[in-house]
N, CA, C and O atoms as a Maestro MAE file, in Angstrom:
{
 s_m_m2io_version
 :::
 2.0.0
}

f_m_ct {
 s_m_title
 :::
 protein
 m_atom[184] {
  # First column is atom index #
  i_m_mmod_type
  r_m_x_coord
  r_m_y_coord
  r_m_z_coord
  i_m_residue_number
  s_m_chain_name
  s_m_pdb_residue_name
  s_m_pdb_atom_name
  i_m_atomic_number
  :::
  1 25 10.461 -6.687 60.319 1 A "MET " " N  " 7
  2 3 10.227 -8.005 60.845 1 A "MET " " CA " 6
  3 2 11.474 -8.870 60.648 1 A "MET " " C  " 6
  4 15 11.987 -8.976 59.534 1 A "MET " " O  " 8
  5 25 11.953 -9.477 61.713 2 A "LYS " " N  " 7
  6 3 13.162 -10.287 61.655 2 A "LYS " " CA " 6
  7 2 12.850 -11.691 61.141 2 A "LYS " " C  " 6
  8 15 11.795 -12.247 61.443 2 A "LYS " " O  " 8
  9 25 13.774 -12.263 60.361 3 A "PRO " " N  " 7
  10 3 13.581 -13.655 59.945 3 A "PRO " " CA " 6
  11 2 13.703 -14.596 61.141 3 A "PRO " " C  " 6
  12 15 14.346 -14.266 62.137 3 A "PRO " " O  " 8
  13 25 13.092 -15.749 61.038 4 A "ILE " " N  " 7
  14 3 13.137 -16.732 62.120 4 A "ILE " " CA " 6
  15 2 14.546 -17.295 62.236 4 A "ILE " " C  " 6
  16 15 15.139 -17.720 61.245 4 A "ILE " " O  " 8
  17 25 15.076 -17.293 63.454 5 A "ARG " " N  " 7
  18 3 16.407 -17.851 63.707 5 A "ARG " " CA " 6
  19 2 16.227 -19.184 64.412 5 A "ARG " " C  " 6
  20 15 15.541 -19.265 65.430 5 A "ARG " " O  " 8
  21 25 16.833 -20.211 63.882 6 A "TYR " " N  " 7
  22 3 16.738 -21.529 64.477 6 A "TYR " " CA " 6
  23 2 18.046 -21.912 65.154 6 A "TYR " " C  " 6
  24 15 19.126 -21.562 64.678 6 A "TYR " " O  " 8
  25 25 17.944 -22.629 66.260 7 A "THR " " N  " 7
  26 3 19.108 -23.237 66.876 7 A "THR " " CA " 6
  27 2 19.019 -24.739 66.612 7 A "THR " " C  " 6
  28 15 17.980 -25.225 66.164 7 A "THR " " O  " 8
  29 25 20.083 -25.470 66.881 8 A "LYS " " N  " 7
  30 3 20.071 -26.896 66.590 8 A "LYS " " CA " 6
  31 2 18.941 -27.635 67.294 8 A "LYS " " C  " 6
  32 15 18.402 -28.606 66.763 8 A "LYS " " O  " 8
  33 25 18.587 -27.179 68.476 9 A "SER " " N  " 7
  34 3 17.543 -27.863 69.227 9 A "SER " " CA " 6
  35 2 16.136 -27.507 68.766 9 A "SER " " C  " 6
  36 15 15.182 -28.200 69.121 9 A "SER " " O  " 8
  37 25 15.987 -26.442 67.984 10 A "THR " " N  " 7
  38 3 14.656 -26.022 67.543 10 A "THR " " CA " 6
  39 2 14.461 -26.075 66.039 10 A "THR " " C  " 6
  40 15 13.554 -25.428 65.517 10 A "THR " " O  " 8
  41 25 15.289 -26.829 65.332 11 A "LEU " " N  " 7
  42 3 15.132 -26.938 63.886 11 A "LEU " " CA " 6
  43 2 13.837 -27.659 63.548 11 A "LEU " " C  " 6
  44 15 13.504 -28.663 64.178 11 A "LEU " " O  " 8
  45 25 13.100 -27.153 62.552 12 A "PRO " " N  " 7
  46 3 11.897 -27.868 62.156 12 A "PRO " " CA " 6
  47 2 12.278 -29.170 61.448 12 A "PRO " " C  " 6
  48 15 13.370 -29.282 60.890 12 A "PRO " " O  " 8
  49 25 11.391 -30.132 61.472 13 A "SER " " N  " 7
  50 3 11.670 -31.389 60.793 13 A "SER " " CA " 6
  51 2 10.440 -31.842 60.033 13 A "SER " " C  " 6
  52 15 9.328 -31.389 60.300 13 A "SER " " O  " 8
  53 25 10.651 -32.742 59.084 14 A "LYS " " N  " 7
  54 3 9.591 -33.332 58.271 14 A "LYS " " CA " 6
  55 2 9.878 -34.818 58.129 14 A "LYS " " C  " 6
  56 15 10.949 -35.294 58.505 14 A "LYS " " O  " 8
  57 25 8.912 -35.545 57.585 15 A "VAL " " N  " 7
  58 3 9.079 -36.963 57.313 15 A "VAL " " CA " 6
  59 2 9.156 -37.130 55.797 15 A "VAL " " C  " 6
  60 15 8.325 -36.592 55.066 15 A "VAL " " O  " 8
  61 25 10.146 -37.872 55.334 16 A "CYS " " N  " 7
  62 3 10.356 -38.102 53.906 16 A "CYS " " CA " 6
  63 2 9.175 -38.879 53.327 16 A "CYS " " C  " 6
  64 15 8.720 -39.855 53.922 16 A "CYS " " O  " 8
  65 25 8.683 -38.448 52.170 17 A "VAL " " N  " 7
  66 3 7.551 -39.080 51.510 17 A "VAL " " CA " 6
  67 2 7.910 -40.487 51.030 17 A "VAL " " C  " 6
  68 15 7.059 -41.377 51.052 17 A "VAL " " O  " 8
  69 25 9.147 -40.702 50.600 18 A "THR " " N  " 7
  70 3 9.561 -41.979 50.041 18 A "THR " " CA " 6
  71 2 9.928 -43.010 51.100 18 A "THR " " C  " 6
  72 15 9.376 -44.111 51.112 18 A "THR " " O  " 8
  73 25 10.853 -42.663 51.988 19 A "CYS " " N  " 7
  74 3 11.374 -43.659 52.933 19 A "CYS " " CA " 6
  75 2 10.736 -43.574 54.318 19 A "CYS " " C  " 6
  76 15 10.876 -44.506 55.110 19 A "CYS " " O  " 8
  77 25 10.042 -42.483 54.628 20 A "GLY " " N  " 7
  78 3 9.370 -42.349 55.909 20 A "GLY " " CA " 6
  79 2 10.265 -41.939 57.067 20 A "GLY " " C  " 6
  80 15 9.816 -41.919 58.214 20 A "GLY " " O  " 8
  81 25 11.509 -41.616 56.792 21 A "ARG " " N  " 7
  82 3 12.435 -41.195 57.849 21 A "ARG " " CA " 6
  83 2 12.310 -39.700 58.102 21 A "ARG " " C  " 6
  84 15 12.059 -38.927 57.178 21 A "ARG " " O  " 8
  85 25 12.486 -39.298 59.349 22 A "PRO " " N  " 7
  86 3 12.454 -37.855 59.638 22 A "PRO " " CA " 6
  87 2 13.764 -37.184 59.203 22 A "PRO " " C  " 6
  88 15 14.832 -37.793 59.271 22 A "PRO " " O  " 8
  89 25 13.672 -35.941 58.761 23 A "PHE " " N  " 7
  90 3 14.869 -35.173 58.432 23 A "PHE " " CA " 6
  91 2 14.666 -33.739 58.874 23 A "PHE " " C  " 6
  92 15 13.538 -33.250 58.938 23 A "PHE " " O  " 8
  93 25 15.770 -33.066 59.180 24 A "ASN " " N  " 7
  94 3 15.734 -31.703 59.711 24 A "ASN " " CA " 6
  95 2 15.974 -30.662 58.642 24 A "ASN " " C  " 6
  96 15 16.494 -30.948 57.563 24 A "ASN " " O  " 8
  97 25 15.580 -29.445 58.972 25 A "TRP " " N  " 7
  98 3 15.786 -28.275 58.136 25 A "TRP " " CA " 6
  99 2 17.266 -28.087 57.848 25 A "TRP " " C  " 6
  100 15 18.111 -28.331 58.710 25 A "TRP " " O  " 8
  101 25 17.574 -27.652 56.637 26 A "ARG " " N  " 7
  102 3 18.959 -27.316 56.269 26 A "ARG " " CA " 6
  103 2 18.997 -25.908 55.703 26 A "ARG " " C  " 6
  104 15 18.023 -25.430 55.122 26 A "ARG " " O  " 8
  105 25 20.109 -25.265 55.878 27 A "LYS " " N  " 7
  106 3 20.277 -23.881 55.425 27 A "LYS " " CA " 6
  107 2 19.959 -23.735 53.937 27 A "LYS " " C  " 6
  108 15 19.358 -22.740 53.530 27 A "LYS " " O  " 8
  109 25 20.354 -24.709 53.125 28 A "LYS " " N  " 7
  110 3 20.119 -24.608 51.685 28 A "LYS " " CA " 6
  111 2 18.634 -24.687 51.325 28 A "LYS " " C  " 6
  112 15 18.249 -24.318 50.215 28 A "LYS " " O  " 8
  113 25 17.793 -25.169 52.258 29 A "TRP " " N  " 7
  114 3 16.348 -25.258 52.038 29 A "TRP " " CA " 6
  115 2 15.608 -24.077 52.653 29 A "TRP " " C  " 6
  116 15 14.378 -24.092 52.708 29 A "TRP " " O  " 8
  117 25 16.316 -23.066 53.111 30 A "GLU " " N  " 7
  118 3 15.714 -21.960 53.849 30 A "GLU " " CA " 6
  119 2 14.551 -21.308 53.105 30 A "GLU " " C  " 6
  120 15 13.503 -21.058 53.701 30 A "GLU " " O  " 8
  121 25 14.718 -21.031 51.825 31 A "LYS " " N  " 7
  122 3 13.686 -20.321 51.069 31 A "LYS " " CA " 6
  123 2 12.624 -21.236 50.476 31 A "LYS " " C  " 6
  124 15 11.569 -20.759 50.059 31 A "LYS " " O  " 8
  125 25 12.879 -22.533 50.430 32 A "VAL " " N  " 7
  126 3 11.935 -23.470 49.812 32 A "VAL " " CA " 6
  127 2 11.476 -24.570 50.767 32 A "VAL " " C  " 6
  128 15 11.034 -25.628 50.319 32 A "VAL " " O  " 8
  129 25 11.574 -24.341 52.059 33 A "TRP " " N  " 7
  130 3 11.256 -25.373 53.056 33 A "TRP " " CA " 6
  131 2 9.842 -25.928 52.892 33 A "TRP " " C  " 6
  132 15 9.624 -27.120 53.113 33 A "TRP " " O  " 8
  133 25 8.887 -25.095 52.513 34 A "ASP " " N  " 7
  134 3 7.515 -25.563 52.347 34 A "ASP " " CA " 6
  135 2 7.372 -26.545 51.183 34 A "ASP " " C  " 6
  136 15 6.438 -27.347 51.162 34 A "ASP " " O  " 8
  137 25 8.280 -26.488 50.227 35 A "GLU " " N  " 7
  138 3 8.218 -27.355 49.044 35 A "GLU " " CA " 6
  139 2 9.031 -28.635 49.195 35 A "GLU " " C  " 6
  140 15 8.869 -29.548 48.385 35 A "GLU " " O  " 8
  141 25 9.898 -28.738 50.201 36 A "VAL " " N  " 7
  142 3 10.770 -29.897 50.379 36 A "VAL " " CA " 6
  143 2 9.941 -31.096 50.845 36 A "VAL " " C  " 6
  144 15 9.200 -31.009 51.824 36 A "VAL " " O  " 8
  145 25 10.081 -32.235 50.118 37 A "LYS " " N  " 7
  146 3 9.326 -33.441 50.447 37 A "LYS " " CA " 6
  147 2 10.223 -34.635 50.727 37 A "LYS " " C  " 6
  148 15 9.803 -35.593 51.376 37 A "LYS " " O  " 8
  149 25 11.459 -34.580 50.237 38 A "TYR " " N  " 7
  150 3 12.348 -35.732 50.297 38 A "TYR " " CA " 6
  151 2 13.594 -35.423 51.121 38 A "TYR " " C  " 6
  152 15 14.053 -34.281 51.159 38 A "TYR " " O  " 8
  153 25 14.137 -36.443 51.779 39 A "CYS " " N  " 7
  154 3 15.308 -36.242 52.627 39 A "CYS " " CA " 6
  155 2 16.601 -36.177 51.818 39 A "CYS " " C  " 6
  156 15 17.595 -35.621 52.286 39 A "CYS " " O  " 8
  157 25 16.597 -36.742 50.603 40 A "SER " " N  " 7
  158 3 17.825 -36.773 49.810 40 A "SER " " CA " 6
  159 2 17.499 -36.863 48.324 40 A "SER " " C  " 6
  160 15 16.352 -37.089 47.937 40 A "SER " " O  " 8
  161 25 18.515 -36.684 47.509 41 A "GLU " " N  " 7
  162 3 18.374 -36.845 46.061 41 A "GLU " " CA " 6
  163 2 17.961 -38.267 45.707 41 A "GLU " " C  " 6
  164 15 17.144 -38.487 44.813 41 A "GLU " " O  " 8
  165 25 18.533 -39.217 46.414 42 A "ARG " " N  " 7
  166 3 18.224 -40.632 46.159 42 A "ARG " " CA " 6
  167 2 16.734 -40.920 46.334 42 A "ARG " " C  " 6
  168 15 16.125 -41.593 45.502 42 A "ARG " " O  " 8
  169 25 16.155 -40.413 47.408 43 A "CYS " " N  " 7
  170 3 14.717 -40.599 47.643 43 A "CYS " " CA " 6
  171 2 13.890 -39.854 46.591 43 A "CYS " " C  " 6
  172 15 12.840 -40.338 46.168 43 A "CYS " " O  " 8
  173 25 14.353 -38.706 46.181 44 A "ARG " " N  " 7
  174 3 13.620 -37.927 45.172 44 A "ARG " " CA " 6
  175 2 13.555 -38.662 43.838 44 A "ARG " " C  " 6
  176 15 12.541 -38.607 43.142 44 A "ARG " " O  " 8
  177 25 14.642 -39.351 43.482 45 A "ARG " " N  " 7
  178 3 14.710 -40.068 42.205 45 A "ARG " " CA " 6
  179 2 13.876 -41.342 42.160 45 A "ARG " " C  " 6
  180 15 13.456 -41.771 41.086 45 A "ARG " " O  " 8
  181 25 13.631 -41.953 43.327 46 A "THR " " N  " 7
  182 3 12.911 -43.241 43.302 46 A "THR " " CA " 6
  183 2 11.424 -43.065 43.421 46 A "THR " " C  " 6
  184 15 10.684 -44.048 43.416 46 A "THR " " O  " 8
  :::
 }
 m_bond[183] {
  # First column is bond index #
  i_m_from
  i_m_to
  i_m_order
  :::
  1 1 2 1
  2 2 3 1
  3 3 4 2
  4 3 5 1
  5 5 6 1
  6 6 7 1
  7 7 8 2
  8 7 9 1
  9 9 10 1
  10 10 11 1
  11 11 12 2
  12 11 13 1
  13 13 14 1
  14 14 15 1
  15 15 16 2
  16 15 17 1
  17 17 18 1
  18 18 19 1
  19 19 20 2
  20 19 21 1
  21 21 22 1
  22 22 23 1
  23 23 24 2
  24 23 25 1
  25 25 26 1
  26 26 27 1
  27 27 28 2
  28 27 29 1
  29 29 30 1
  30 30 31 1
  31 31 32 2
  32 31 33 1
  33 33 34 1
  34 34 35 1
  35 35 36 2
  36 35 37 1
  37 37 38 1
  38 38 39 1
  39 39 40 2
  40 39 41 1
  41 41 42 1
  42 42 43 1
  43 43 44 2
  44 43 45 1
  45 45 46 1
  46 46 47 1
  47 47 48 2
  48 47 49 1
  49 49 50 1
  50 50 51 1
  51 51 52 2
  52 51 53 1
  53 53 54 1
  54 54 55 1
  55 55 56 2
  56 55 57 1
  57 57 58 1
  58 58 59 1
  59 59 60 2
  60 59 61 1
  61 61 62 1
  62 62 63 1
  63 63 64 2
  64 63 65 1
  65 65 66 1
  66 66 67 1
  67 67 68 2
  68 67 69 1
  69 69 70 1
  70 70 71 1
  71 71 72 2
  72 71 73 1
  73 73 74 1
  74 74 75 1
  75 75 76 2
  76 75 77 1
  77 77 78 1
  78 78 79 1
  79 79 80 2
  80 79 81 1
  81 81 82 1
  82 82 83 1
  83 83 84 2
  84 83 85 1
  85 85 86 1
  86 86 87 1
  87 87 88 2
  88 87 89 1
  89 89 90 1
  90 90 91 1
  91 91 92 2
  92 91 93 1
  93 93 94 1
  94 94 95 1
  95 95 96 2
  96 95 97 1
  97 97 98 1
  98 98 99 1
  99 99 100 2
  100 99 101 1
  101 101 102 1
  102 102 103 1
  103 103 104 2
  104 103 105 1
  105 105 106 1
  106 106 107 1
  107 107 108 2
  108 107 109 1
  109 109 110 1
  110 110 111 1
  111 111 112 2
  112 111 113 1
  113 113 114 1
  114 114 115 1
  115 115 116 2
  116 115 117 1
  117 117 118 1
  118 118 119 1
  119 119 120 2
  120 119 121 1
  121 121 122 1
  122 122 123 1
  123 123 124 2
  124 123 125 1
  125 125 126 1
  126 126 127 1
  127 127 128 2
  128 127 129 1
  129 129 130 1
  130 130 131 1
  131 131 132 2
  132 131 133 1
  133 133 134 1
  134 134 135 1
  135 135 136 2
  136 135 137 1
  137 137 138 1
  138 138 139 1
  139 139 140 2
  140 139 141 1
  141 141 142 1
  142 142 143 1
  143 143 144 2
  144 143 145 1
  145 145 146 1
  146 146 147 1
  147 147 148 2
  148 147 149 1
  149 149 150 1
  150 150 151 1
  151 151 152 2
  152 151 153 1
  153 153 154 1
  154 154 155 1
  155 155 156 2
  156 155 157 1
  157 157 158 1
  158 158 159 1
  159 159 160 2
  160 159 161 1
  161 161 162 1
  162 162 163 1
  163 163 164 2
  164 163 165 1
  165 165 166 1
  166 166 167 1
  167 167 168 2
  168 167 169 1
  169 169 170 1
  170 170 171 1
  171 171 172 2
  172 171 173 1
  173 173 174 1
  174 174 175 1
  175 175 176 2
  176 175 177 1
  177 177 178 1
  178 178 179 1
  179 179 180 2
  180 179 181 1
  181 181 182 1
  182 182 183 1
  183 183 184 2
  :::
 }
}
C-alpha cells in the first residue's frame, strides 16, 4: 500500500484551536497530523 502523496493544491488543512486561523499540512507533521491542534508554537504556548 502506497503512502498518500499530496500536492500543494490538495494539502489537508485544519483550524487552529487557539486563534481560529486555518493552517495546512506540513512535512514535519506527516506522522502526527491527527494530533496537531495548533498552527504554531506561539499558539500552543498560550
